C-alpha positions as CSV (number, residue, x, y, z in Angstrom):
1,M,7.1,-75.7,-100.7
2,V,7.0,-72.0,-101.3
3,T,7.2,-70.1,-98.0
4,A,6.2,-66.6,-97.1
5,Q,6.8,-64.2,-94.3
6,R,4.7,-65.0,-91.2
7,G,3.1,-62.8,-88.6
8,S,5.7,-61.8,-86.0
9,D,3.3,-62.9,-83.2
10,Q,3.8,-66.6,-84.1
11,P,7.6,-66.9,-84.9
12,L,7.8,-70.4,-83.6
13,R,4.8,-71.9,-85.3
14,T,6.5,-72.5,-88.7
15,P,7.9,-75.8,-90.0
16,I,10.8,-74.0,-91.7
17,A,12.4,-72.5,-88.6
18,I,15.5,-74.4,-87.4
19,T,16.3,-72.1,-84.5
20,R,15.0,-68.9,-83.0
21,V,17.3,-67.3,-80.5
22,T,16.4,-64.3,-78.3
23,G,18.7,-61.4,-77.7
24,G,19.0,-62.4,-74.1
25,A,20.1,-65.9,-75.1
26,L,22.7,-64.4,-77.4
27,E,24.0,-62.2,-74.6
28,Q,24.1,-65.0,-72.1
29,A,26.1,-67.2,-74.5
30,H,28.4,-64.4,-75.4
31,V,27.5,-64.7,-79.1
32,A,28.6,-61.3,-80.5
33,S,28.5,-61.9,-84.3
34,I,27.2,-64.2,-87.0
35,L,30.5,-66.0,-86.9
36,E,29.6,-67.4,-83.5
37,L,26.0,-68.1,-84.1
38,G,26.6,-71.7,-84.8
39,Q,27.0,-72.3,-81.1
40,L,23.2,-71.8,-80.7
41,A,22.0,-72.9,-84.2
42,P,23.4,-76.3,-84.9
43,G,22.4,-76.3,-88.6
44,F,24.1,-73.0,-89.3
45,Q,27.7,-72.3,-90.1
46,A,29.5,-69.0,-91.0
47,R,32.9,-69.3,-92.5
48,M,35.2,-66.3,-93.1
49,G,38.3,-66.8,-95.2
50,T,41.4,-64.6,-95.5
51,I,39.1,-62.0,-97.3
52,T,36.5,-60.9,-94.9
53,A,34.1,-60.0,-97.7
54,S,34.0,-63.7,-98.9
55,T,32.2,-64.9,-95.8
56,Q,30.1,-67.9,-96.6
57,L,26.9,-68.7,-94.7
58,N,25.8,-72.4,-94.8
59,I,22.7,-74.1,-93.7
60,R,23.2,-77.9,-93.3
61,G,26.4,-77.6,-95.4
62,I,24.9,-75.7,-98.3
63,G,25.8,-72.1,-99.1
64,A,27.7,-69.8,-101.5
65,A,30.5,-67.4,-100.9
66,A,29.7,-63.7,-100.9
67,N,32.6,-62.5,-103.0
68,S,30.9,-63.1,-106.4
69,A,28.1,-61.6,-108.5
70,I,25.8,-64.5,-107.5
71,E,23.3,-63.8,-104.7
72,P,24.1,-66.1,-101.8
73,S,22.1,-69.3,-101.3
74,V,21.5,-68.3,-97.7
75,A,19.7,-64.9,-97.7
76,V,20.2,-62.4,-94.9
77,F,17.4,-60.0,-93.6
78,I,17.9,-57.2,-91.1
79,D,14.5,-56.0,-89.7
80,G,12.7,-57.5,-92.7
81,A,15.0,-55.8,-95.3
82,Y,17.0,-58.0,-97.6
83,V,20.8,-57.7,-97.4
84,P,22.2,-59.0,-100.7
85,R,25.8,-59.6,-99.6
86,S,26.4,-61.7,-96.5
87,G,29.8,-60.0,-96.0
88,A,27.8,-56.9,-95.0
89,S,26.3,-58.8,-92.1
90,I,29.6,-59.5,-90.4
91,S,29.4,-56.8,-87.7
92,T,28.8,-57.0,-84.0
93,F,25.4,-58.1,-82.8
94,L,24.0,-54.9,-81.2
95,D,20.6,-54.5,-79.4
96,L,19.0,-57.5,-81.1
97,A,15.6,-58.8,-80.1
98,S,16.0,-62.2,-81.8
99,V,17.7,-64.1,-84.6
100,E,16.0,-66.7,-86.7
101,V,17.7,-69.4,-88.8
102,L,15.4,-70.8,-91.5
103,R,15.9,-73.8,-93.7
104,G,14.4,-74.6,-97.1
105,P,13.7,-72.5,-100.2
106,Q,12.7,-69.0,-99.1
107,G,11.1,-68.4,-102.4
108,T,8.6,-65.7,-101.4
109,L,10.2,-64.6,-98.2
110,F,10.3,-60.8,-98.8
111,G,10.2,-61.5,-102.5
112,R,13.7,-62.9,-102.6
113,N,15.0,-66.2,-103.9
114,A,17.2,-68.1,-101.5
115,S,17.6,-71.8,-102.3
116,A,19.2,-73.0,-99.0
117,G,17.6,-70.9,-96.4
118,A,17.7,-67.5,-94.6
119,L,19.0,-65.7,-91.6
120,S,16.7,-63.1,-90.2
121,L,18.0,-60.6,-87.6
122,H,15.4,-58.5,-85.6
123,S,16.7,-55.5,-83.7
124,A,14.9,-54.4,-80.5
125,E,11.9,-52.2,-81.1
126,P,11.1,-49.3,-78.8
127,S,8.8,-50.4,-76.0
128,G,7.4,-47.1,-75.1
129,G,9.0,-46.7,-71.7
130,R,12.2,-45.3,-70.3
131,D,15.2,-47.6,-70.1
132,A,19.0,-47.5,-70.1
133,R,21.9,-49.8,-69.6
134,L,25.7,-49.9,-69.9
135,A,27.9,-52.9,-70.1
136,V,31.7,-53.2,-70.1
137,E,33.6,-56.4,-71.0
138,V,37.3,-57.3,-70.8
139,G,38.7,-60.4,-72.5
140,S,41.8,-62.1,-73.6
141,G,43.8,-60.9,-76.6
142,E,43.5,-57.3,-75.2
143,R,39.8,-57.2,-76.0
144,Y,37.7,-54.4,-74.5
145,R,34.0,-53.8,-75.3
146,V,31.7,-51.0,-74.1
147,E,28.0,-51.2,-75.0
148,G,25.1,-48.9,-74.1
149,M,21.5,-48.4,-74.8
150,A,18.9,-45.7,-73.9
151,E,15.2,-45.4,-74.6
152,A,12.7,-42.6,-73.9
153,P,9.6,-41.0,-75.3
154,L,10.2,-37.6,-77.0
155,A,7.4,-35.4,-78.5
156,G,5.1,-38.3,-79.3
157,V,7.9,-40.5,-80.7
158,V,9.7,-43.2,-78.7
159,V,13.4,-43.1,-79.4
160,R,15.8,-46.0,-78.8
161,I,19.6,-45.6,-79.3
162,A,22.3,-48.3,-78.9
163,V,26.0,-47.9,-79.4
164,V,29.0,-50.2,-79.1
165,R,32.8,-49.7,-79.2
166,Q,35.2,-52.6,-79.2
167,W,38.9,-52.9,-79.3
168,F,40.8,-56.2,-80.0
169,G,44.6,-56.4,-79.9
170,G,44.9,-59.8,-81.7
171,Y,46.0,-63.3,-80.7
172,W,49.0,-63.8,-82.9
173,H,52.6,-62.6,-82.5
174,N,54.9,-62.5,-85.6
175,A,58.3,-63.9,-84.8
176,L,59.6,-62.3,-88.1
177,D,59.2,-58.7,-87.1
178,G,57.6,-58.7,-83.6
179,Q,54.2,-57.4,-84.7
180,R,51.0,-58.3,-83.0
181,L,48.4,-59.5,-85.5
182,G,44.7,-60.1,-85.8
183,G,43.6,-56.9,-84.2
184,K,40.5,-55.0,-85.0
185,D,38.6,-51.9,-83.8
186,E,34.8,-51.9,-84.2
187,T,32.2,-49.1,-83.9
188,G,28.5,-49.6,-84.2
189,G,25.2,-47.9,-83.6
190,R,21.5,-48.3,-83.9
191,L,18.6,-45.8,-83.9
192,A,15.0,-46.8,-83.7
193,L,12.0,-44.5,-83.7
194,K,8.4,-45.6,-83.2
195,A,5.1,-43.7,-83.4
196,G,1.5,-44.5,-84.0
197,S,-2.0,-43.0,-84.4
198,G,-5.1,-45.1,-84.4
199,E,-4.7,-48.0,-86.9
200,L,-1.5,-46.6,-88.3
201,S,1.9,-47.4,-86.9
202,W,5.4,-46.4,-87.9
203,V,8.8,-47.8,-87.1
204,F,12.1,-46.3,-88.4
205,R,15.4,-48.0,-87.9
206,A,18.9,-47.0,-88.9
207,D,22.2,-48.8,-88.2
208,Y,25.9,-48.1,-88.7
209,A,28.9,-50.3,-88.4
210,E,32.6,-49.8,-89.1
211,A,35.6,-52.1,-88.6
212,R,39.3,-51.4,-89.0
213,G,42.2,-53.6,-88.5
214,D,44.9,-55.7,-90.1
215,G,42.5,-58.4,-91.5
216,F,45.1,-61.0,-90.6
217,A,44.1,-64.7,-90.9
218,N,46.5,-67.3,-89.4
219,L,47.7,-70.1,-91.7
220,D,50.5,-72.4,-90.5
221,L,52.5,-75.1,-92.3
222,D,51.5,-78.6,-91.6
223,T,54.7,-80.5,-92.1
224,S,52.9,-83.9,-92.1
225,S,51.2,-82.9,-95.4
226,I,54.4,-83.0,-97.4
227,S,57.4,-85.4,-97.7
228,P,60.7,-84.8,-96.0
229,A,62.3,-84.2,-99.4
230,Q,59.6,-81.6,-100.2
231,L,60.1,-79.9,-96.8
232,S,63.8,-79.7,-97.4
233,A,63.3,-78.3,-100.9
234,L,60.9,-75.7,-99.5
235,R,63.4,-74.7,-96.7
236,T,66.1,-74.3,-99.3
237,R,63.9,-72.2,-101.6
238,L,62.9,-69.9,-98.7
239,G,66.5,-69.3,-97.7
240,G,66.5,-71.7,-94.7
241,I,63.5,-70.1,-93.0
242,L,60.1,-71.9,-92.7
243,P,56.7,-70.6,-91.8
244,E,55.4,-71.5,-88.3
245,T,55.0,-75.3,-88.1
246,D,53.4,-75.5,-84.6
247,L,49.7,-75.6,-85.4
248,G,48.6,-75.0,-81.9
249,S,50.8,-71.9,-81.3
250,T,49.8,-68.3,-81.3
251,Q,53.1,-67.4,-83.0
252,V,53.4,-66.9,-86.7
253,N,56.5,-66.6,-88.9
254,Q,55.6,-64.9,-92.1
255,Y,55.8,-61.7,-94.1
256,V,52.6,-59.7,-93.4
257,S,51.4,-56.5,-95.2
258,S,47.7,-56.3,-94.6
259,D,44.9,-53.9,-93.8
260,L,41.1,-53.9,-93.5
261,A,38.5,-51.2,-93.7
262,D,34.8,-52.2,-93.6
263,R,31.8,-49.9,-93.3
264,Q,28.1,-50.3,-93.7
265,R,25.0,-48.2,-93.2
266,G,21.4,-49.1,-93.5
267,V,17.9,-47.8,-92.9
268,V,14.5,-49.6,-92.8
269,N,11.2,-47.8,-92.7
270,S,8.0,-49.7,-91.9
271,L,4.6,-48.1,-92.2
272,S,1.7,-50.4,-91.2
273,L,-2.1,-50.1,-91.4
274,A,-4.4,-52.4,-89.4
275,L,-7.4,-53.4,-91.5
276,G,-9.6,-55.2,-89.0
277,G,-7.7,-58.3,-88.2
278,S,-5.5,-58.0,-91.3
279,R,-2.5,-55.7,-91.8
280,L,-1.1,-53.8,-94.8
281,T,2.6,-53.0,-94.5
282,L,4.9,-50.9,-96.6
283,L,8.6,-51.7,-96.0
284,S,11.2,-49.5,-97.5
285,S,15.0,-50.1,-97.1
286,A,18.4,-48.9,-98.3
287,R,21.8,-50.2,-97.5
288,S,25.4,-49.4,-98.5
289,W,28.4,-51.6,-97.8
290,R,32.1,-50.7,-98.6
291,N,34.9,-53.1,-97.9
292,R,38.6,-52.6,-98.7
293,Q,41.3,-55.1,-97.8
294,L,44.9,-55.7,-98.4
295,D,45.6,-59.4,-97.9
296,G,49.3,-60.1,-97.8
297,D,51.4,-62.1,-98.2
298,I,49.0,-64.7,-99.6
299,V,51.8,-67.3,-100.0
300,W,52.1,-67.2,-96.2
301,T,55.9,-67.5,-96.0
302,P,58.6,-65.3,-94.4
303,L,59.3,-63.7,-97.8
304,P,57.4,-61.0,-99.7
305,I,56.1,-62.9,-102.7
306,L,52.5,-62.0,-103.6
307,S,49.7,-59.9,-102.0
308,R,46.2,-59.2,-102.9
309,S,44.0,-56.2,-102.7
310,T,40.2,-56.4,-102.9
311,A,37.3,-53.9,-103.0
312,F,33.6,-54.6,-102.6
313,D,30.8,-52.0,-102.9
314,S,27.1,-52.7,-102.7
315,I,24.4,-50.1,-102.7
316,S,20.9,-51.5,-102.6
317,H,17.3,-50.3,-102.2
318,G,14.1,-52.3,-101.6
319,E,10.4,-51.6,-101.5
320,E,7.8,-54.2,-100.4
321,L,4.0,-53.9,-100.0
322,Q,2.7,-56.8,-98.0
323,F,-0.8,-57.9,-97.0
324,T,-1.2,-60.3,-94.0
325,S,-4.5,-61.7,-92.9
326,P,-5.0,-62.9,-89.3
327,R,-4.0,-66.4,-88.7
328,R,-7.0,-68.7,-89.5
329,G,-9.0,-65.5,-89.7
330,W,-11.0,-66.2,-92.9
331,L,-13.8,-68.7,-93.8
332,G,-14.7,-69.3,-90.2
333,G,-11.1,-70.1,-89.1
334,R,-10.3,-72.3,-92.1
335,A,-8.0,-69.9,-94.1
336,D,-5.4,-67.2,-94.1
337,L,-3.2,-65.4,-96.6
338,V,0.1,-63.6,-97.1
339,A,0.6,-61.7,-100.4
340,G,2.8,-58.9,-101.6
341,L,4.6,-56.9,-104.3
342,Y,8.3,-56.3,-104.2
343,Y,11.0,-54.2,-105.9
344,F,14.8,-54.5,-105.4
345,R,17.8,-52.8,-106.9
346,E,21.5,-53.3,-106.3
347,H,24.6,-51.7,-107.7
348,L,27.5,-54.1,-107.0
349,G,31.2,-53.3,-107.6
350,I,34.0,-55.9,-107.2
351,G,37.7,-55.2,-107.6
352,E,40.7,-57.5,-107.1
353,G,44.4,-56.9,-107.8
354,F,47.5,-59.0,-107.3
355,N,50.8,-57.3,-106.4
356,L,54.2,-58.9,-107.0
357,G,56.5,-58.9,-104.0
358,A,60.3,-58.3,-104.1
359,Q,60.9,-62.1,-103.9
360,F,58.3,-63.2,-106.4
361,C,60.7,-63.9,-109.2
362,N,63.3,-65.7,-107.0
363,I,60.6,-68.0,-105.6
364,G,58.4,-68.4,-108.7
365,A,61.0,-68.9,-111.4
366,A,63.8,-71.4,-111.7
367,P,67.4,-69.9,-111.9
368,G,68.2,-68.7,-115.4
369,A,67.0,-66.4,-118.0
370,L,63.4,-66.4,-116.9
371,R,64.2,-65.4,-113.3
372,D,66.7,-62.7,-114.5
373,S,64.2,-61.1,-116.9
374,C,61.5,-61.1,-114.2
375,N,63.8,-59.4,-111.7
376,A,64.9,-56.9,-114.3
377,F,61.3,-56.0,-115.0
378,L,60.6,-55.4,-111.3
379,A,63.9,-53.5,-110.9
380,Q,62.9,-51.0,-113.7
381,D,60.2,-49.5,-111.5
382,P,59.7,-50.5,-107.8
383,A,55.9,-50.0,-108.3
384,S,55.8,-52.2,-111.4
385,G,54.6,-55.2,-109.4
386,A,51.6,-53.3,-108.1
387,D,48.3,-54.4,-109.6
388,S,50.1,-56.8,-111.9
389,T,46.6,-58.3,-112.5
390,L,43.6,-56.2,-112.0
391,L,39.9,-57.1,-112.1
392,R,37.1,-54.5,-112.0
393,F,33.5,-55.6,-112.3
394,N,30.2,-53.8,-112.0
395,Q,26.7,-55.2,-112.0
396,V,23.3,-53.5,-111.6
397,T,20.3,-55.7,-110.7
398,H,16.7,-54.7,-110.9
399,S,14.1,-57.2,-109.6
400,Y,10.4,-57.2,-109.4
401,A,8.3,-59.8,-107.7
402,G,4.7,-60.6,-106.8
403,Y,3.9,-63.4,-104.4
404,A,1.1,-65.0,-102.5
405,Q,0.7,-67.9,-100.1
406,G,-2.6,-69.2,-98.8
407,N,-3.3,-71.8,-96.1
408,F,-6.5,-73.8,-95.9
409,Y,-7.2,-75.8,-92.7
410,F,-9.3,-78.9,-93.1
411,T,-8.8,-79.9,-89.5
412,D,-6.5,-78.9,-86.7
413,R,-4.0,-81.6,-87.9
414,L,-4.5,-81.4,-91.7
415,S,-3.9,-78.3,-93.8
416,L,-3.1,-77.3,-97.4
417,T,-0.6,-74.6,-98.3
418,L,-0.5,-73.1,-101.8
419,G,1.9,-70.4,-102.9
420,G,3.4,-68.8,-105.9
421,R,5.9,-66.2,-106.9
422,L,6.8,-64.4,-110.1
423,T,10.2,-62.5,-110.3
424,I,11.4,-60.4,-113.2
425,D,15.0,-59.2,-113.6
426,R,14.5,-56.1,-115.7
427,T,18.1,-55.7,-116.9
428,F,18.4,-59.2,-118.1
429,A,15.0,-59.3,-119.8
430,K,15.8,-56.0,-121.5
431,G,19.0,-57.5,-122.9
432,L,17.0,-60.5,-124.2
433,R,14.5,-58.2,-126.0
434,A,17.3,-56.0,-127.4
435,G,19.2,-58.9,-129.0
436,E,22.3,-58.3,-126.9
437,F,23.0,-62.0,-126.2
438,R,25.6,-63.9,-128.1
439,V,27.0,-67.4,-128.4
440,H,30.8,-67.9,-128.6
441,Y,32.6,-71.1,-129.3
442,E,35.7,-72.6,-127.7
443,P,37.6,-75.2,-129.6
444,I,38.1,-78.8,-128.3
445,V,40.8,-80.6,-130.3
446,P,42.1,-84.1,-130.3
447,L,45.6,-84.9,-129.0
448,A,45.9,-87.9,-131.3
449,G,43.8,-90.0,-133.8
450,D,41.2,-88.9,-136.2
451,C,38.7,-87.6,-133.7
452,G,37.1,-84.4,-135.2
453,I,37.3,-80.9,-133.9
454,K,34.5,-79.9,-131.6
455,M,33.3,-76.6,-130.1
456,E,31.8,-75.8,-126.7
457,A,29.0,-73.2,-127.0
458,L,29.3,-70.5,-124.3
459,F,26.8,-67.8,-123.5
460,R,27.9,-64.1,-123.6
461,W,26.1,-60.8,-123.1
462,E,27.1,-57.8,-125.3
463,H,26.2,-55.3,-122.6
464,P,25.8,-51.7,-123.9
465,E,27.6,-50.2,-120.9
466,H,30.0,-52.9,-119.7
467,G,31.0,-54.6,-122.9
468,L,31.2,-58.4,-123.4
469,L,30.3,-60.2,-120.2
470,K,30.8,-63.8,-119.4
471,A,28.0,-65.8,-117.8
472,A,29.8,-65.8,-114.4
473,Q,29.6,-62.0,-114.4
474,F,25.8,-61.9,-114.3
475,S,25.1,-65.4,-112.9
476,S,22.6,-64.2,-110.2
477,V,19.9,-64.5,-112.9
478,F,20.5,-68.2,-113.2
479,K,19.0,-68.7,-109.7
480,E,15.7,-68.0,-111.4
481,E,14.7,-71.2,-113.3
482,M,12.5,-69.3,-115.8
483,L,15.4,-67.0,-116.8
484,S,17.9,-69.9,-116.8
485,A,15.6,-71.9,-119.1
486,Q,15.4,-68.9,-121.4
487,V,19.2,-68.8,-121.7
488,G,19.4,-72.5,-122.3
489,R,16.8,-72.3,-125.1
490,F,18.5,-69.3,-126.7
491,V,21.9,-71.0,-126.8
492,L,20.4,-74.3,-128.1
493,D,18.5,-72.5,-131.0
494,E,21.6,-70.6,-131.9
495,V,23.8,-73.7,-132.0
496,I,21.3,-75.7,-134.1
497,A,21.2,-72.9,-136.7
498,Q,25.0,-72.4,-136.6
499,L,25.6,-76.1,-137.2
500,G,23.6,-76.0,-140.3
501,L,25.5,-72.9,-141.6
502,W,28.9,-74.6,-140.9
503,R,27.9,-77.8,-142.5
504,A,26.7,-76.0,-145.7
505,S,30.1,-74.1,-145.8
506,G,32.2,-77.2,-145.2
507,V,33.7,-76.0,-141.9
508,P,35.5,-78.9,-140.3
509,I,33.6,-78.9,-137.0
510,S,32.3,-82.3,-136.1
511,A,30.1,-81.4,-133.1
512,V,29.1,-78.6,-130.7
513,T,28.6,-79.2,-126.9
514,V,25.9,-77.2,-125.0
515,N,25.7,-76.8,-121.3
516,A,22.5,-78.0,-119.8
517,T,21.3,-76.9,-116.3
518,L,18.6,-78.3,-114.0
519,A,16.2,-75.7,-115.4
520,D,16.8,-77.1,-118.9
521,F,16.0,-80.6,-117.8
522,R,12.9,-79.4,-115.9
523,S,11.7,-77.7,-119.1
524,P,10.1,-80.3,-121.4
525,Q,10.8,-78.1,-124.4
526,Y,14.6,-78.3,-124.1
527,V,15.1,-82.0,-124.9
528,D,12.1,-82.0,-127.3
529,S,13.9,-79.2,-129.3
530,I,17.0,-81.4,-129.7
531,L,15.0,-84.5,-130.7
532,V,12.9,-82.6,-133.1
533,A,15.9,-81.0,-134.8
534,I,17.4,-84.5,-135.2
535,S,14.2,-86.0,-136.6
536,D,13.7,-83.3,-139.2
537,G,17.3,-83.4,-140.3
538,R,18.5,-80.0,-139.2
539,I,21.3,-81.7,-137.2
540,S,22.5,-85.3,-136.7
541,C,22.7,-86.9,-133.3
542,K,26.5,-86.9,-133.6
543,E,26.7,-83.2,-134.2
544,I,25.4,-82.1,-130.7
545,C,26.6,-83.1,-127.3
546,V,25.0,-82.1,-124.0
547,E,27.2,-81.2,-121.0
548,I,25.9,-81.8,-117.5
549,T,27.3,-80.5,-114.2
550,E,27.5,-82.6,-111.1
551,D,24.7,-80.8,-109.4
552,V,22.2,-82.9,-111.3
553,L,23.4,-85.8,-109.2
554,L,21.7,-84.5,-106.1
555,D,18.8,-86.7,-105.1
556,D,15.9,-84.3,-106.0
557,A,17.6,-83.2,-109.2
558,M,18.5,-86.7,-110.3
559,R,14.9,-87.8,-110.4
560,C,13.8,-85.1,-112.9
561,A,17.0,-85.2,-115.0
562,R,17.5,-88.9,-115.4
563,H,14.5,-89.4,-117.6
564,E,15.5,-86.6,-120.0
565,M,19.1,-87.8,-120.1
566,E,17.8,-91.3,-121.1
567,R,15.8,-89.8,-123.9
568,L,18.9,-88.1,-125.2
569,H,21.0,-91.2,-124.8
570,Q,18.4,-93.3,-126.7
571,A,18.5,-90.8,-129.5
572,G,22.3,-91.2,-129.8
573,V,23.2,-87.8,-128.3
574,C,26.5,-87.8,-126.4
575,L,26.2,-86.7,-122.7
576,I,29.4,-85.3,-121.1
577,F,30.2,-84.9,-117.4
578,D,31.6,-81.3,-117.0
579,D,34.0,-80.3,-114.2
580,F,34.4,-84.0,-113.1
581,G,36.1,-84.4,-109.8
582,T,35.0,-81.2,-108.1
583,G,31.6,-82.1,-106.6
584,Y,29.2,-85.0,-106.2
585,A,30.2,-87.4,-109.0
586,S,31.6,-90.8,-108.0
587,L,32.9,-93.8,-109.8
588,R,29.4,-95.3,-109.5
589,H,27.9,-92.4,-111.4
590,L,30.7,-92.6,-114.0
591,R,29.9,-96.3,-114.4
592,D,26.0,-96.2,-114.4
593,M,25.1,-92.9,-116.0
594,P,24.5,-92.8,-119.8
595,I,27.5,-90.6,-120.6
596,C,30.1,-90.9,-123.3
597,A,32.8,-88.4,-122.1
598,V,34.3,-86.8,-119.0
599,K,35.8,-83.3,-118.7
600,I,38.5,-83.0,-116.1
601,D,38.2,-79.7,-114.3
602,R,40.9,-77.1,-114.9
603,S,41.7,-77.0,-111.2
604,F,43.5,-80.4,-111.6
605,I,45.1,-79.4,-115.0
606,N,46.7,-76.3,-113.6
607,G,49.1,-78.2,-111.4
608,I,50.0,-81.3,-113.5
609,A,53.4,-79.9,-114.6
610,T,54.5,-79.0,-111.0
611,N,52.4,-81.1,-108.6
612,E,52.8,-84.8,-108.4
613,V,49.4,-85.3,-106.6
614,D,47.5,-83.4,-109.4
615,R,49.4,-85.3,-112.0
616,G,48.6,-88.6,-110.4
617,L,44.9,-87.7,-110.0
618,V,44.6,-86.8,-113.6
619,E,46.3,-89.9,-114.8
620,S,44.0,-92.0,-112.6
621,I,40.9,-90.3,-113.9
622,V,42.0,-90.9,-117.5
623,G,42.8,-94.5,-116.9
624,I,39.5,-95.2,-115.1
625,A,37.4,-93.3,-117.7
626,H,39.1,-95.3,-120.5
627,L,38.4,-98.6,-118.7
628,L,34.7,-97.7,-118.7
629,G,34.8,-96.7,-122.3
630,R,34.6,-92.9,-121.8
631,V,36.4,-90.2,-123.8
632,V,38.4,-87.8,-121.7
633,V,38.7,-84.1,-122.3
634,A,41.0,-81.9,-120.3
635,E,39.9,-78.3,-119.6
636,G,42.0,-75.2,-119.0
637,V,45.1,-76.4,-120.9
638,E,47.4,-73.3,-121.2
639,T,50.9,-74.5,-121.9
640,P,52.6,-77.0,-124.3
641,E,54.1,-78.8,-121.3
642,Q,50.6,-79.5,-120.0
643,A,49.5,-80.8,-123.4
644,E,52.5,-83.1,-123.7
645,L,51.9,-84.6,-120.3
646,L,48.2,-85.2,-121.2
647,R,49.3,-86.8,-124.4
648,A,51.6,-89.1,-122.6
649,M,48.6,-90.0,-120.3
650,N,46.5,-90.9,-123.4
651,C,44.1,-88.1,-122.8
652,D,41.8,-87.8,-125.8
653,M,41.1,-84.1,-126.2
654,I,42.0,-80.7,-124.8
655,Q,40.6,-77.2,-124.7
656,G,41.9,-74.0,-123.3
657,Y,43.9,-70.9,-124.2
658,L,46.7,-73.1,-125.6
659,V,44.3,-73.8,-128.5
660,A,42.1,-70.7,-128.4
661,G,39.6,-69.0,-126.1
662,A,35.9,-68.5,-126.7
663,L,35.4,-66.9,-130.1
664,P,32.5,-65.6,-132.2
665,A,31.2,-68.1,-134.8
666,A,33.2,-66.7,-137.8
667,A,36.5,-66.7,-135.8
668,A,35.8,-70.1,-134.4
669,A,35.3,-71.5,-137.9
670,A,38.6,-69.9,-139.1
671,V,40.5,-71.5,-136.2
672,A,38.9,-74.9,-136.9
673,S,40.0,-74.6,-140.5
674,Q,43.6,-73.7,-139.5
675,I,43.8,-76.6,-137.1
676,A,42.4,-79.0,-139.6
677,G,44.8,-77.7,-142.3
678,R,47.9,-78.2,-140.0
679,R,46.7,-81.7,-139.2
680,D,46.2,-82.6,-142.9
681,A,49.7,-81.2,-143.7
682,K,51.3,-83.7,-141.3
């Protein structure tokens, strides 16, 4: 069901609200931030990792981390304004009137698309009187908090100001150097102005929050998770010193070089006009968030091995014009309506760098020439290990939305709700019209036998400002099914045409795999396009394969996807499980679904040369898949050692940088010809 914003006078009369908590209840329960909100909202969890900006908000176990270009599955709103990055909401709760945790798709809630739910924070509004308060708290870990609020009318405007200052020394003591860790100083403030004249009312809110500290996250070594031999080898490799092994202790024993600086500012301006019993509201908002963190050492040992620095910047602006009728105020108490227009813009910047520590080479490389050359490289310049890998990414999003939701009440116990929303991402749509989209091809080659060379089709955007972008770099658009279906259809049309060109030129490529999403399966044209291309002879059923990810196995998705998958299977099209082992797929799905091949996720392949557990898991997947008659493809193969181990396990095919990365069509054809030529020469 599509759900829209409701009138604030009836916050509890909605079926989508899990919990509504008042500011008094938050204060009484000593809930001071989003991280503690789960104490009062059972269906809500907030998880913060070693990088504070990667905070993940979950509702009933579903959510997405904030440290990517994807907009989170759980949306955050502050005073009605959308906050695109959940990491920007991790500040102290200050002068809040209430918090609402909502479940279900918030499709038209403020014009934003949030698939799992939303968290809505409402700060206290000026009441019109005079009020003031001051609170002082002292807690364990050298925690001190001072909070104050004052409100008074001034020249026809009611002014409300709240400020907070908090110091926290930290819980952990580092036995390695005697430092105290986990400390953080926080400063916050809110300003609210309220005025009105006749039917017109105005509320302006501004907030500021800043946090500085060491950003330390405690991780200990659980000795029961490894064998005695492995523990002994680790102790030897670390020079006889282990990280802290007492999981319940406040003591740590590791090299730490960390720092955190987080700052956010926001304004929300609400101008509202009463129209009889209805209301027309213009909501304008702007927010900036800047987060810098040095996270080290991320190997969590007593030696300086590897640290990570991250940078997140988000500047957003939103405008919303909303009309709200009185509840059951139309047609003699039988109908009401919420409708609106929405605009949103965000400039997002993400940066990440890994820095090699003084002991990186001694720990990461075996004794010999490799370790010596690594140490020689670091010795040439003490700063040579800084930013040894560096990622910088920028994304600009423009969104427009129009929405409406109407309720018709047949009786007090029976009602009908109808709603709809149209959202347009201007940047993406412009790229589609300008012909900036590309399809690249990544080779999939057999390890043995006469199985032909295949290609995986991958979507790319030749952006005029940012160059060639992978799908993950602008993946927020895939939350919109209409846009996602457009991408799927574009890739499919390109692949069908390219297969014909390769066949005519004699290029030794036997098949191309395309990635299908839920949006593709929900679009009747997608599967029809494949079947029509087969029936009219443009491609054969053996030349195209369809990869599915494990999210189609969710109950709701399964019902719509299974029929389309059966149509492809009946036509002889190979269906492939992508990223097998990382999500919902089980042996039952592997046995019962109409698939012909399984792709083992690269996260398992990465460790097969060094990790016995990963090697055993991969070998088991290969054996079970073969027992069920499925072909096995290993993704992310980067070294000859990995390829030889997979060959020994009887894995059928591999893809990854050892063979080649994703290439334009002409380059992919050349690589395929070279591989086929080498194989024929043998």
